[in-house]
N, C-alpha and C positions, 0 to 999 in steps of 0.2 A: 503494500498500499504507499503510494505516498499524498501526504497529506501536507498541504503549504499553507492553509487559510482553515486553520482551527477557532477561529475566532469566537465560534459556539461554545469554548470552557468559557471564554468572557462572558460571554452575552448569560451564558446560565448563570454564571457568578453572581452579575448586576442586573439584572431585569431584565434582561434582553430578549432580542429572538432566538429561545431556546432550542437546541436540539434536543438536551436530555444531559441527566445526570452521569451515563455512560458514554459522551462525547469522549473519542479519545483512545480508549478502551478495548472493544471488541475484538479489532487487529489483531492486538495484543495478547487478549486472552486465547485467541482460536489459533497464535503459535503461528500467523504471518509475518514476515519480516517487512518494518515500516522507514522507510524516511520520511521522515517529520522536520517542517521547521515553521517559524512564528509569525507566519504572515497573520497581519491585523488582528494579533491579539491583544495592541494597544484600543479596541474600537468595540464600542456598547454600541448591537444594531437597534434599532426600531422604525415603526413604520412610520415612512415621509409626512403623510398626510395628516397624520394624527401629535398631541402634544407630546411635547417632550417628558419620556419620565421624569415625575421629581427626583429622582434617586439621581439624575445626571443631565440635570437642570442648571443651564449656567455658563456649559463647558464648550469650548469649541466643540464646533459639526462641521458633518462634511454631506452634502444629499449625495449620495452613489448612484440613484438613478432616483427617477419618478415616485418608487413603491420604497425604497432603503434610504435610510439615512441613518449618521453612525455620531458618539460622540466619545470625545477620547479620556481613557481612564486616567485617573492621577500617578504617581509615580508610587505610593503604598498600595495602591490597587493592580498596579501591575507586577509587584514584587508574590502578589497574593497570587496572580494567574498563574505565573513562572514555578512555583509552588505547587500549584494542582496541576500544572504539567507535569512537572517531574514524578510526582507523586502516580498521577494515569502512567505515565512510559514505566515505572520502577514494576507494573503489574505484567508487563509483555514476557511471553513465552519464548520468544525469539529475538533474534537480534534488533535493534534500535538503531536506528542514524540520528543526531537530531543536529541542524544544522540553523547555525546562529549567525547570518549575515547582523554584526554589530554595526554599521551604518543605518538603518531601518526596517521596517518589514511589512510597511504598507509605501503606496506612490506620496502619498500627501503628508510622510513625514521627514522626506530629506529635508536636510539644509535649506532653509526658505521655504520650504512648504505649510499652507496653510496650519496642520495638526503638528509642525514638530515639535517636538520636546525632548531634548537633549538630554533634563536631568531625569526625564521618565524611562527615555530608553537603557541609559546608563543601569536606574534600578534594575529593570528586568533583565540584563544581560548580566549583573553583577549576580541576581538570585540563580540566573540558570547557571552559573558556573559552579555557585556555592552548592546548589541542591543537586545538579544532576548525577543521576544514581549512578553507580559504578557498571554495571551491567548497561547504560544508554550511551553510546558513541559519539564525544561531544564534539564538533564542528564545527573551529568560528571560523567567522571570514571575516575578512577586515572590507567590506564590501555593503550595498544594499540588495535587499530580497530580488528587486526587479535587475541586478547589472548581472552583465553575463558570467561573470566568476561566478557568480552563486549558481545559474545554471550549469557550467561546466564539473565544480567539486559536486551537485548532486550526478550529475550523469558520469561520472568519475565514480564513485560510489555506488551506485546502478549496475556500472559495468564490472565493478569486481565482483559484485555480487553476482553478475551475472556468469564469470569464467570461475567463480569456485564453486559453480552450482548450488551453491545457498537460492536462487531463484532460478528459473528456467522459462524460456519461449514454449508455448501448446501452441499446438496446431490447429 
């Protein structure tokens, strides 16, 4: 499984559009190898035409499309998301690679972007480094999630898994 946008974990934690409490656990518990990155971990999604939920009111927001808007999490909340991601991935019964691009994880959080929060990003990255389970291979990259270097590293990991037989092509 390649899961590069597990923002539903944040949504579930902070009252957004949730996929449920077991988001990011089923593949690992089934013994399926996972390549994971924290795309949009820093956002809470809500229905765009409705009022902003009270728990995230007053924060910077982004209208993703006409149906979905997102509000930015604060640094302490980002640490809590990092802890939750690490807790969920620690349950995996197969290899997990967590790819951490330390220059941002959504297009709008690049330096100068409308949702950029250097303190929040640093808090998240610090917490991932601190709490990442020994059973999870942490690949920290000095790039943004939308940079070619991120794609290159993900494909390198996947190709290594293919070469080792961890994952196989099926007909």
